[in-house]
N, C-alpha and C positions, 0 to 999 in steps of 0.2 A: 154401574152396571153391576150385580152381584156375578161371584165366580162360581158358585157350588154345583159341586158334582153329585150327581144321585142316578144310577146303573137302573130304578124302576123308570118302564116308560110314564108313569101316570105323573114323576116330576120333571120329564125332559120334556122341551117347547118342539113344538113342530108346526115348520112353516112351509111357505110354498115358495118354488122357484116357476117363473112361466116364462117360455122365449115367445110366447104368442106365435106359435106353429101354425103353419097353414095348411092344411089335411088335403091329401088330391081329391082335384073337386068343386074346394072350397073358395071363398073370395076374403081378400085379406079384412076386408071389414067385418065380413063374419067371421074372421077368426077374432078379432078385435073385440067384436058383441062376444065372443064364448068366454075369451080372457076376464071381461068384466063377470059373466054369470061367475065364472068357475071362482076370481075374489069374493063373490057374494054368499057363498056358499061355504067358502072357507072361513070367512068372518063368522057366520052362523056355526060351523063346527067348530070351530074356539080354535083354531090356528091364530099362533104370533102374528106373523107376516107375510105379505106377499109380494116379493119382488119380481121384477123383469131386467131381464137381459141382455145390456147392447150388441145387436148384432145387424153386420150390414151383407149388401150384397147378396144376399140367400133368398130366394122364392120359397125357401121352405118356411121364413122366418119374418115378420114385420114384427120386430122389436128396436126400428134402426132411431126412430125420435123418442129415446129411451124416457126423458121428463114429462114429454105430450102426454105419453100411454100412462105414465104413472098417474099425473093430473086428473086424467079421464079415470083411471082404477079408483083414486080417493074420493071425485067427486061421488062415487055410484056406488059407495059405502059407506060406513059411518065410524067403526070403533079400530079396527085392522089394522094394522102397522103397514106404509105402504113405501119400496125403495127402489134402488136400484140394484142387480145383482150381477155385471155391475155398469156402472158409466165407467170408459174408460180412459182413463185420465188422461196417457197421452194426445190422445185425438182433439184434444177441447184445451182448453185456456183454463187454467183456473178460475179466473177470476168471472167467467162465463158460469162455470158450473157454480160456483161460490151464489151467483145470481139467480138463474134457474132452478136452484133450490131452496134459495131465502124465501123466493117467489113462492113455493110448493109450500114452505112451512108456513107463511105468510099465511096463505088458502086452507091448511090445516094442522093447523098448529099442534105438536105432541105426536103427529103421528108419520113423518118422512123421515126414513133411512137413507143413507149417502153411500151403499156400499162400491168400493172403488177399485180397478182391478188396471193394469199395467199392457194384458195383452191387447192388438189392434181390434179382435172381434170382429175378422174379415181376411182376407187373404192379402198380401203385400201389395200388391200393385192397387187395390185401393183401398189401402191403407194409407199408400203415397198420395193420392187421392182426397182422401181426409185430413191430412195431415200437410198436406201443398208440401212446402221446401224446407220444414222444419225434417232435422234428425235427432235422433233420441239417442243420449249415452244412459250408463248406466248412473249416473247422479241425480237424472231428469223427474225420474218419480217421487223420489223422496225428497228433491227441492221443491217438487207441484202440490203434493202432499201439505208442507210445511207452509207454500204461500195458502194455500186453500183453507188451512186453518186460520192463519191471520186476517186473510175477508170473515172468517167468522167470528173474531174476538171483538169484545168491545174496544181493546186498546188498539184497533184503527179507525177510530172515531178520527183522528186528528190527521190519519195519512192522505197524499193528494191521489193514491188511489182506492177505492172502497168501492164496496159488494151493500147495492141499496135496490132493492130489502137484500137480506142476510147478515150484517152487523147482527156478533149482538145476537142469533140466534142460537139455539139450542137441537143443532140438526146434527147428531150422532152418527160421524162416519166409522165405517167398517171396511177392514184390507180385507182383499180377493186374492183367491191364489191357488197356483197347482202344484209350486216348488218351492223351493225354503228360502227363496230369496224374500217374497212378501212376509212370509211368518218371523224369518226375525225383525223385518223392519216393523210390524208390526208387536210384536215384544216391547220391543225399543222405543216406540210410541208408543202405550199403555193403551194400544187398539184392539179392538175387540177382532177376531181373525176369521174368515169363512173360508176354508177349501174345498176344490172343485172335484171329489172324490168323484164326481158321474160320469165324467169323464177322463181322469187322470188320476190314477189311484196309487201310483207309482209311488209317491213320496209322501203320502198321506201321513204315516206315524212317526217319519222325520220329522216334516214338519210341525207337526205339533209338537215335538220333542224340544224343538230348536223354540218355537214358540216362547213355552211354556220357563225355559231356561233362559231368553233374552227378556222377559217380562220384567217392563217395569211399571209401577203404579201411577196413575193418570189422572186427572180428572176427570175423563169418562169413566177410566174401569181402575177399579181400586184392586181386581183379581182379573186374571186371565177367566177370557169367553169365546171359546169357540165355538164354529157353525159347520158341518159337515153336510154337505150337497152330497144326496145320492138316489138313484132311480129307483121309482117304488112303481110298481105295478099289481094292483093288487085286485081281488075279483072272489067269487063264490066259492071257486076251486082252484087246485093248482094248477089242473089240465086248462083253465079257462084262461087265466091269467100267464100262462105260458104262450098260449095262444094272441093272447094279446098283444104279447112281448115282440113276436117276431114282426110290429110294426116299426119297434124303435133299432131291431136290428136288421130292418132293410134301410132307415135313416142314416144309421154308423156305415154301411156298405158304401151308402152314397159318397160318405165326407171321405170314407179309405181312397174310393176312386174317383174323387173331385166328380160327383157326376151329380151334386144336390138337386133332387125333386122333393116338392109337396109332400108330409106323411101321409105313407100309403096305407090303404089297410091292411089285414092280419093275411097271412097264408098260412095251408096246414101241415106246409113242413120248407125250411130255409134249403134243404136238399136241392141240389142242383142251382143256387142262386149266390150259394158262394163257394169259394175253393176253400180247401182246408186252410191255408195261409190266411187267409181273411177271417176265418171263423175264429182261430186262434185270437189273433187279432184284435177283432169286436169283442169278444169275451174276456180280456183281458182290461183292453178297453170298457168299456162294462162289467167290471170285476164287482164293483159296489152296489149293483142292481138287485135289490129285492122284491122278488117273485112271488108270489101264492093267494093262498086262501088267509083270512085272518091269522088262523093259528102258525101258517109255517112265518107271514108277516113277523109276528109277535118273535118269535124264537131268533128267527135272523137279524130283527134289530137290537133285540138286546143283549146277543152274541156281540154286535156291532160294540153297542155305546159301551158294555165293559170291557172292550178292551182298546176302546178310540178314548174313554171318558169323556166325551163332546157335552156342552151344555145343550146343544140344540139340533135337531133334526133337519134338514131343509128339503122337501121333496119334489123333484122333479119328475113327472111322469108323461111321458111320451106316447099317448093312448089314439087313438084312428076315430073314434066312436065319442062324441060330446059325453052322453051320458054314462059311457063306463068309466069315462075321466073321471066323472063327478063323484060315479058308484067308488073309484077307487080312493078316494079320498076320505068319502065316506067312511068307510072300513079301517083305513089309515087312524082317524079321528077318532074312530072307536077305541083304540085299546089306549087311548088318553082317559076314555070315563072307565076302563075295567077295572087300573090300580086301584 
């Protein structure tokens, strides 16, 4: 994987992160159908990859069985890379992950990515139900990654425990993070690094700095490679985009209040729905949200790329109306064609 940086939008890869959101009034099945339609749309528009993130015990998201959804998306598309953004490795035995993604790579060769995170993707009570009696310490995540890499290696063919399918397959690993820990780990392992700046902006620049500082070339990456996940809500006008953004703001309000519900429709104003402290919290959490017309989004993203020097932008778009969401990605993809 190359590590070349270019601040021209036409030379930056654009990708999609989908949490498979359930809009108010929709069913989980409808949400999964819309996710596939979005992936097919993204493929047509020229996006690099389509990732699905693992979340549990949230009626607003139906991405809990992440590998199954990845297989569904890969089956319904032809060329776009499909993967996890990410699999929360502490919830799973590395052997199971190697077998699952080895199976996916066998079915859809050359198109599967394995993004790995160390957060639970849920609340602590649900995490306990997922992990049963397992308790995590600071060494588990690096050790689990090393074990996973062993299962994918050709050298493991004489071991007592093997991943079949999976062994010897080229399933690229990506480390995901919202702090500096995973950044340093990704650098030292020579793996590409994706930062969750769409909800955790605070440590973005420090994490990128530490990733580059600690980077050691590997068989997968000869040079550093970074992805920044950001919120993107694009529309024909700034006013419409800001109106659509109120769905995301309401969703974030539910996270703060721990009253998570399906994605609500946009409202005329958030005044009266949030308090000033909540407003400030949400604005900080969603700091890297690019909202507006094509012209506005282009200017915002150009500045962001110049300041971060990332190789790839991964956009997540919490937009209530499915057609508006498809249109947002159309506008975003048009930036690639203008350069």
